C-alpha positions in Angstrom: 150.0 -61.6 -103.8 147.1 -59.5 -103.8 146.0 -58.5 -107.3 143.1 -55.9 -107.4 141.2 -54.3 -110.2 140.4 -51.3 -108.1 142.7 -47.9 -108.6 141.7 -45.0 -106.1 143.7 -42.1 -105.4 143.4 -40.5 -101.9 141.1 -37.4 -103.5 138.8 -40.2 -105.2 138.2 -41.7 -101.6 136.9 -38.4 -100.3 133.7 -39.3 -98.2 130.3 -37.9 -98.7 129.2 -35.1 -96.4 127.3 -36.5 -93.5 124.8 -33.9 -93.2 123.6 -34.4 -96.9 123.9 -38.5 -96.4 121.9 -38.1 -93.3 119.4 -35.9 -94.5 118.8 -38.1 -97.4 118.2 -41.2 -95.1 116.0 -39.2 -92.9 113.9 -38.1 -95.9 113.7 -41.3 -97.5 112.9 -42.9 -94.2 109.9 -41.1 -93.3 108.7 -40.7 -96.8 105.7 -43.3 -97.2 105.3 -44.0 -93.2 103.8 -40.8 -91.9 100.7 -39.4 -93.0 99.0 -42.5 -94.8 96.6 -45.2 -94.2 97.3 -49.0 -93.5 97.8 -50.1 -97.3 96.7 -53.3 -99.2 98.0 -56.1 -98.5 100.5 -57.1 -96.8 100.5 -53.8 -94.7 97.0 -53.7 -93.6 97.5 -57.4 -92.8 100.4 -57.1 -90.4 98.4 -54.2 -88.6 95.3 -56.7 -88.1 97.7 -59.1 -86.3 98.8 -56.2 -84.2 95.4 -54.9 -83.0 94.3 -58.3 -82.7 97.4 -58.8 -79.6 97.2 -55.4 -78.4 93.3 -55.2 -77.4 93.7 -59.2 -76.0 92.2 -60.8 -79.2 94.9 -63.3 -79.7 97.5 -65.4 -78.1 101.0 -63.6 -78.3 102.6 -67.0 -79.0 100.1 -67.7 -81.7 99.1 -64.7 -83.5 96.1 -65.0 -85.5 93.3 -62.7 -87.1 89.8 -63.5 -86.7 91.1 -67.1 -85.7 93.7 -67.6 -88.6 97.1 -68.0 -87.5 99.7 -65.9 -89.7 101.2 -67.9 -92.4 105.0 -66.6 -91.9 105.2 -67.7 -87.9 106.5 -64.1 -86.9 106.3 -62.9 -83.5 108.8 -60.1 -82.8 107.5 -57.8 -85.6 103.5 -58.3 -84.4 104.9 -57.8 -81.0 106.7 -54.5 -81.8 103.9 -53.0 -83.2 101.4 -54.4 -80.3 103.4 -52.7 -77.6 103.2 -49.8 -79.6 99.2 -49.7 -80.0 98.6 -50.9 -76.5 100.5 -47.4 -75.5 98.5 -45.7 -77.9 95.1 -46.6 -76.7 92.4 -48.1 -78.6 91.7 -48.2 -82.7 93.4 -47.9 -85.8 93.3 -44.1 -85.2 96.8 -44.9 -83.7 97.7 -47.0 -86.4 100.7 -44.5 -86.9 102.3 -45.7 -83.5 102.6 -48.9 -84.8 104.9 -48.1 -87.8 107.2 -46.6 -85.1 109.6 -49.8 -84.6 109.4 -50.3 -88.2 110.6 -46.8 -89.3 113.6 -47.7 -86.5 114.3 -50.7 -88.3 114.9 -49.1 -91.9 117.2 -46.8 -90.1 119.0 -49.5 -88.7 119.1 -51.5 -91.5 120.6 -48.5 -93.3 123.3 -47.9 -90.4 124.3 -51.6 -90.5 124.3 -52.0 -94.1 126.9 -49.0 -94.2 129.0 -50.6 -91.3 129.0 -53.9 -93.2 130.4 -52.5 -96.2 133.0 -50.5 -94.5 134.5 -53.5 -92.6 134.0 -55.4 -96.0 135.9 -53.0 -97.9 138.7 -52.9 -95.0 139.9 -56.4 -95.5 143.1 -56.6 -96.8 141.9 -58.3 -100.5 139.7 -55.7 -101.2 142.2 -52.6 -101.0 143.2 -50.6 -103.9 146.3 -50.8 -105.9 149.6 -49.3 -103.9 151.5 -46.5 -106.4 154.9 -46.7 -106.9 155.4 -43.4 -105.5 152.5 -42.9 -103.1 149.0 -40.9 -103.5 146.7 -44.1 -103.2 143.8 -44.2 -100.8 144.3 -45.3 -97.2 142.3 -47.9 -96.1 140.1 -46.0 -93.7 139.4 -43.5 -96.2 138.7 -45.9 -98.9 136.5 -47.7 -96.6 134.4 -45.2 -95.9 133.8 -44.0 -99.4 133.1 -47.8 -100.2 130.5 -47.8 -97.6 129.0 -44.4 -98.5 128.5 -46.1 -102.4 127.0 -49.0 -100.6 124.4 -47.0 -98.8 123.3 -45.0 -101.9 123.2 -48.2 -103.9 121.0 -49.6 -101.2 118.8 -46.6 -101.3 118.6 -46.6 -105.0 117.3 -49.9 -105.4 113.9 -49.6 -107.2 111.8 -52.6 -105.0 113.2 -50.8 -101.7 110.7 -47.8 -101.8 107.8 -49.7 -101.5 108.6 -52.9 -99.6 110.6 -50.9 -96.7 107.7 -48.8 -95.9 105.3 -51.4 -94.9 104.9 -52.6 -91.4 105.3 -56.2 -92.6 107.6 -58.8 -91.0 109.9 -58.3 -93.9 110.9 -54.8 -93.1 112.4 -56.4 -89.6 114.0 -59.2 -91.2 115.7 -56.9 -93.5 117.3 -55.0 -90.4 118.3 -58.5 -88.9 119.8 -59.4 -92.4 121.9 -56.0 -92.6 122.8 -56.3 -88.9 123.9 -60.0 -89.9 126.3 -58.7 -92.7 127.7 -55.9 -90.5 128.7 -58.7 -87.2 130.3 -61.3 -89.7 132.2 -58.8 -91.8 133.5 -57.1 -88.7 134.8 -60.2 -87.0 138.1 -60.1 -87.7 138.2 -56.2 -86.5 135.2 -55.6 -83.6 134.9 -59.3 -82.3 133.2 -58.6 -79.5 130.6 -56.5 -80.9 130.8 -58.6 -84.3 129.3 -61.3 -82.3 126.4 -59.6 -80.1 125.7 -58.5 -83.6 125.6 -62.4 -85.0 123.7 -63.3 -82.0 121.1 -60.7 -82.2 120.6 -60.9 -85.9 120.4 -64.7 -86.0 117.9 -65.1 -83.1 116.2 -62.0 -84.6 115.6 -63.3 -88.3 114.4 -66.5 -86.3 111.6 -65.0 -84.6 110.7 -62.6 -87.0 109.7 -65.6 -89.5 112.8 -66.7 -91.4 114.3 -68.7 -89.1 115.6 -71.0 -92.1 117.5 -68.1 -93.4 118.9 -67.7 -89.8 120.0 -71.2 -89.7 121.8 -70.8 -93.3 123.6 -67.6 -92.6 124.7 -69.1 -89.2 126.3 -72.1 -90.6 127.2 -70.7 -93.9 129.8 -68.1 -92.1 130.7 -71.0 -89.8 132.2 -72.9 -92.9 133.3 -69.8 -94.4 135.0 -68.7 -91.1 136.6 -72.3 -90.7 137.7 -72.1 -94.1 139.8 -68.9 -93.9 141.1 -70.1 -90.8 143.3 -72.4 -92.6 145.0 -69.3 -94.4 144.9 -67.0 -91.4 148.9 -66.0 -92.1 147.6 -64.6 -95.3 145.0 -63.0 -93.8 146.0 -60.2 -91.8 147.2 -62.1 -88.3 147.1 -59.5 -86.4 143.8 -58.7 -87.2 142.0 -62.1 -87.4 140.2 -62.9 -84.0 137.5 -64.6 -85.3 137.6 -68.0 -83.2 135.2 -66.8 -80.8 133.2 -65.7 -83.5 132.8 -69.5 -84.9 131.6 -70.6 -81.5 129.1 -68.0 -81.6 127.8 -69.1 -84.8 127.5 -72.3 -84.2 125.6 -72.0 -81.0 123.2 -69.1 -82.4 122.7 -71.7 -85.5 121.7 -74.2 -83.0 119.7 -72.1 -80.9 117.9 -70.8 -83.7 116.5 -74.1 -85.0 115.7 -75.0 -81.3 113.5 -71.8 -80.9 111.9 -72.2 -84.1 111.1 -75.9 -83.4 109.9 -74.7 -79.7 107.7 -72.2 -80.9 106.6 -73.9 -83.9 107.9 -71.0 -86.3 108.8 -73.3 -89.4 106.8 -72.1 -92.6 107.5 -74.3 -95.5 106.1 -72.5 -98.3 108.4 -74.5 -100.8 107.0 -74.8 -104.6 108.4 -77.2 -106.9 109.7 -74.4 -110.0 108.9 -76.8 -113.0 105.2 -76.4 -111.5 105.1 -72.6 -111.2 103.0 -70.5 -113.6 105.5 -68.7 -115.8 109.1 -69.6 -113.5 111.7 -68.1 -115.5 109.9 -64.9 -116.9 108.2 -63.5 -114.0 111.6 -64.3 -111.7 114.1 -62.6 -114.2 111.9 -59.6 -114.5 111.5 -59.2 -110.8 114.9 -59.2 -110.4 115.7 -56.9 -113.0 113.4 -54.0 -112.0 113.8 -54.8 -108.0 117.4 -54.5 -107.6 117.9 -51.8 -110.4 120.6 -50.5 -110.7 122.5 -52.3 -107.9 122.3 -55.4 -109.8 124.5 -54.3 -113.0 127.2 -53.0 -110.9 127.1 -56.3 -109.1 127.8 -58.4 -112.0 130.3 -56.3 -113.2 132.1 -56.6 -109.4 132.1 -60.2 -109.8 133.6 -59.8 -113.2 136.5 -57.7 -112.5 137.0 -59.2 -109.5 136.9 -63.0 -110.6 140.3 -63.8 -109.9 140.0 -63.1 -106.1 136.5 -64.7 -106.2 138.0 -68.0 -107.7 141.4 -68.2 -105.9 142.1 -70.3 -103.0 142.3 -67.5 -100.6 138.6 -66.6 -100.6 138.1 -62.6 -100.3 135.7 -61.6 -97.7 134.1 -58.7 -99.2 132.9 -60.8 -102.1 132.2 -64.3 -100.6 130.1 -63.1 -97.5 127.6 -60.9 -99.5 127.6 -63.7 -102.1 126.3 -66.3 -99.1 123.1 -64.1 -98.5 122.6 -63.1 -102.0 122.6 -66.8 -103.1 120.3 -68.3 -100.1 117.7 -65.3 -100.8 117.5 -65.7 -104.3 117.0 -69.6 -104.0 114.5 -68.7 -101.0 112.7 -66.4 -103.4 112.6 -69.1 -106.3 111.8 -71.8 -104.5 109.4 -70.3 -101.9 107.4 -68.5 -104.2 107.6 -65.4 -102.1 108.3 -62.6 -104.8 109.5 -59.6 -103.8 108.7 -60.0 -99.8 111.3 -62.5 -99.8 113.8 -60.6 -102.4 113.8 -57.7 -100.2 116.1 -59.4 -97.7 118.9 -59.8 -100.4 119.2 -55.9 -101.1 122.0 -55.1 -98.5 124.2 -58.0 -100.0 123.6 -56.9 -103.6 124.3 -53.3 -103.0 127.5 -54.2 -101.0 128.7 -56.1 -104.2 127.7 -52.7 -106.1 129.7 -50.9 -103.9 133.1 -52.8 -105.2 132.1 -52.1 -108.9 132.5 -48.1 -108.4 136.3 -48.1 -108.0 136.8 -50.2 -111.2 134.6 -48.1 -113.2 135.7 -46.1 -116.3 134.7 -42.3 -116.8 132.8 -43.3 -119.7 130.7 -45.7 -118.0 130.0 -43.6 -115.0 129.0 -40.6 -117.5 126.6 -43.0 -119.0 125.0 -43.9 -115.7 124.6 -40.3 -114.7 123.3 -39.1 -118.1 120.2 -42.1 -118.1 119.5 -41.8 -114.3 119.4 -38.0 -114.6 116.9 -38.3 -117.4 115.0 -41.2 -116.4 114.3 -39.6 -112.5 113.9 -35.9 -114.3 111.2 -37.3 -116.6 109.4 -39.3 -114.0 109.2 -36.1 -111.4 108.1 -34.1 -114.3 105.3 -36.4 -115.1 104.6 -36.7 -111.5 104.0 -32.7 -111.1 101.9 -32.7 -114.5 99.8 -35.6 -113.2 99.5 -33.7 -109.6 98.7 -30.5 -111.1 96.0 -32.1 -113.1 94.5 -33.9 -110.1 93.7 -30.7 -108.6 93.1 -28.3 -111.2 91.8 -30.4 -113.6 94.4 -28.7 -116.2 96.0 -30.3 -118.5 93.0 -32.7 -119.0 94.3 -35.8 -120.3 96.0 -36.5 -117.0 93.0 -35.3 -114.9 90.8 -37.9 -117.3 93.1 -40.9 -116.4 93.2 -40.0 -112.9 89.4 -40.0 -112.5 89.2 -43.0 -114.9 91.6 -45.0 -112.5 90.2 -44.0 -109.4 86.4 -43.3 -109.6 84.8 -41.0 -107.1 87.9 -39.3 -105.8 88.3 -36.0 -104.5 91.9 -34.6 -104.3 92.9 -33.1 -101.0 95.1 -29.9 -100.9 97.8 -29.8 -98.0 100.2 -26.8 -98.0 102.4 -28.9 -96.2 102.7 -31.2 -99.0 103.1 -28.8 -101.6 106.0 -27.4 -99.7 107.7 -30.8 -98.8 107.4 -31.4 -102.9 108.8 -28.3 -103.7 111.7 -28.2 -101.6 112.3 -31.8 -102.6 112.5 -30.7 -106.2 114.9 -27.7 -105.4 117.1 -30.5 -103.7 116.8 -32.5 -106.4 118.2 -29.5 -109.0 120.7 -29.2 -106.4 121.9 -32.3 -106.7 121.9 -32.4 -110.4 124.1 -29.1 -110.5 126.6 -30.7 -108.2 126.6 -33.7 -110.4 127.4 -32.0 -113.6 130.4 -29.9 -112.2 133.3 -31.0 -113.8 136.3 -32.6 -112.0 134.2 -35.3 -109.7 136.6 -37.6 -109.0 134.4 -39.4 -105.5 134.3 -43.2 -105.6 130.2 -42.8 -104.8 129.6 -39.9 -107.3 128.0 -42.3 -110.2 125.5 -43.5 -107.3 124.3 -39.6 -106.1 121.6 -39.2 -109.0 120.0 -42.7 -108.9 119.6 -42.5 -104.7 118.9 -39.0 -105.2 116.7 -39.4 -108.1 114.2 -42.2 -106.4 114.1 -40.4 -103.0 113.1 -37.5 -104.9 110.1 -39.2 -106.9 109.3 -41.2 -103.8 108.6 -37.9 -101.7 106.7 -36.3 -104.3 104.4 -39.6 -104.6 104.3 -39.2 -100.9 103.4 -35.9 -100.2 101.3 -34.4 -103.3 100.0 -37.6 -104.2 99.5 -39.3 -100.5 95.4 -38.6 -100.5 95.4 -40.3 -104.0 97.6 -43.2 -102.9 95.8 -43.7 -99.7 92.3 -43.9 -102.1 93.8 -46.3 -104.2 95.8 -48.4 -101.6 94.3 -48.5 -98.7 90.9 -50.1 -97.7 89.3 -47.3 -95.7 86.6 -46.5 -98.0 85.5 -49.9 -98.8 85.5 -51.2 -95.3 83.4 -48.3 -94.5 80.9 -49.1 -97.0 80.9 -52.8 -96.4 80.2 -51.4 -92.9 77.2 -49.5 -93.6 75.4 -52.4 -95.3 75.6 -54.6 -92.2 73.2 -53.3 -89.4 74.0 -53.9 -85.7 76.1 -57.3 -86.0 76.5 -59.7 -83.3 78.7 -61.9 -85.5 79.7 -61.7 -88.9 81.3 -64.8 -90.9 83.7 -64.2 -93.6 85.0 -66.7 -96.3 87.7 -66.7 -98.9 88.6 -63.2 -97.6 92.5 -62.8 -97.8 93.7 -61.4 -94.5 94.2 -57.5 -95.4 90.9 -57.5 -96.0 89.8 -59.1 -92.8 91.8 -56.5 -90.7 90.2 -53.9 -92.7 86.7 -54.7 -91.8 87.5 -55.8 -88.4 89.4 -52.8 -87.3 88.2 -50.2 -89.7 84.7 -51.0 -90.3 84.2 -52.6 -86.7 82.9 -55.9 -87.9 82.9 -58.5 -85.5 84.2 -61.0 -87.8 84.8 -64.4 -86.2 87.0 -67.4 -87.6 84.6 -69.6 -90.3 85.1 -72.8 -88.1 83.4 -71.0 -85.2 80.7 -68.7 -86.9 78.4 -71.1 -88.8 75.7 -69.6 -87.0 76.4 -65.9 -87.5 73.5 -64.0 -89.3 75.6 -62.1 -91.7 78.2 -63.5 -94.0 80.9 -61.7 -96.7 81.9 -63.5 -99.2 84.1 -62.4 -102.8 81.8 -62.3 -105.9 82.3 -65.3 -108.1 82.8 -64.8 -112.1 81.3 -61.5 -113.7 80.5 -60.6 -109.9 77.9 -63.0 -109.5 76.5 -64.6 -106.3 79.2 -67.8 -105.7 77.8 -70.9 -106.3 78.0 -72.1 -103.6 75.6 -70.0 -101.6 72.3 -71.4 -100.8 69.9 -68.8 -102.0 67.1 -70.3 -99.8 69.6 -69.6 -96.5 70.7 -66.4 -97.5 69.5 -62.9 -98.8 71.8 -61.1 -100.8 72.2 -57.2 -99.0 74.2 -55.8 -101.4 77.6 -56.3 -103.5 80.4 -54.0 -102.5 83.4 -53.3 -104.7 86.6 -51.2 -103.9 86.4 -47.8 -105.6 89.7 -48.6 -107.5 90.3 -52.1 -107.7 88.1 -54.4 -109.2 89.8 -57.5 -107.7 88.4 -56.4 -104.5 84.7 -56.8 -103.5 82.3 -58.8 -101.2 78.9 -59.9 -101.3 77.1 -58.9 -97.8 74.7 -61.8 -97.3 72.0 -61.9 -94.5 70.4 -65.3 -93.3 66.9 -65.7 -93.9 
């Protein structure tokens, strides 16, 4: 017997208008990718690896930057960006081309996430209560409505906005995780398409820097399908045609392990949790803000659907997202990879959050709406006040704060940015007006304001505030200042600089930085300052002359001593 907590009428299963949903996704994807420089640290570092490959400075099977190999073992993300750079000519002036595959990857992640949640909602044990006299939502409309809610929850996650707009391997991995979830979810209904999606996603994960997760996902889904096969008669035998999928999962998992071993893609970055600086506090804080507002809804889903979760017939709509979520949470904890690894959990946690929607009481939905309305409206107003102060100096306090945080910054006004900001603000007002209207019964209604609010605020920051963020988050000005101190270098040696700094100096400052092991005779040395910005203690002052200390204009943690050999 299928005991379900979901009570949904046919009117409540109305789908979100396609034009509105598509417009929301397009605006969210483009904002943050278009019209900006490479940001620190992962974004610029990945661009550096792509540039090395594109211009023949590194081996395509062993990507390096100034002789330094990638810690992640990623190949496909760097290949995609390098191919686009080759198509655009030389110089990082065409770096926006390298973002095209990542723009498409974020769009693919959204599409795959929608279909994955849709097929999860079609599973027999996810269906709502059947009314005595009819009127309950039919399977297709119910699944579409749940999928709309899942996509809104995905967009609304606070951690998605900054991480998903970087040209980093994790964004490509995110797309493959979403494709994996869509494939394994659709296995009973679309076995051929699902098998193709599974092969693509698992192999893609493996060559994108996450072979361990690919093997875990493949074998975990295989175990689940084998378990489900024992109860196929209860799980809609006319739909269950996943035996071929099990063979695909097994072979794909073995292929992932073989490819990772052959290409040396295994990158074990395990840290014992007991030896981390502040394990539980930092990890919990990251989970709370990064996955908000999906995590409270996901917890509510696990609670109200707990009878199905612990029953002998495991439910697909709960078990499959949990497989991905648990694997990624463990990886985040043990690998100490912070938000870049946690990004991969968002498709799973937002899918779980979607199944809370048909169980929410009206009072809870209203509480979510009012909190979201006040939160994002308040932040939007704060952003507008600071942008006005940035260009006019009025009111004075925000202008003073900006000048203190970004010394030397000069705002660059753009009519296009102003129009984008104004149109997005009007759109937010229209969304609020729609939501406060009465008699709203759609399942996804409680996630319209969270998703719309994050898109609005992100669009404001990436339009009116783009010049400020470029000044504070990019290496452009810093790299140019460093390059001014080095005169016609034939070779520049760097020590203790991170990948983002090396990439900026090499491809923005046009400095021929070489690997430290191959550049001991270089006439120039770049090295971060010691305590209190002093010259590092290991520097032999009889051998080196300090030319200048160049600090980032707004980040005191980024700086370099420029030293010349005597």
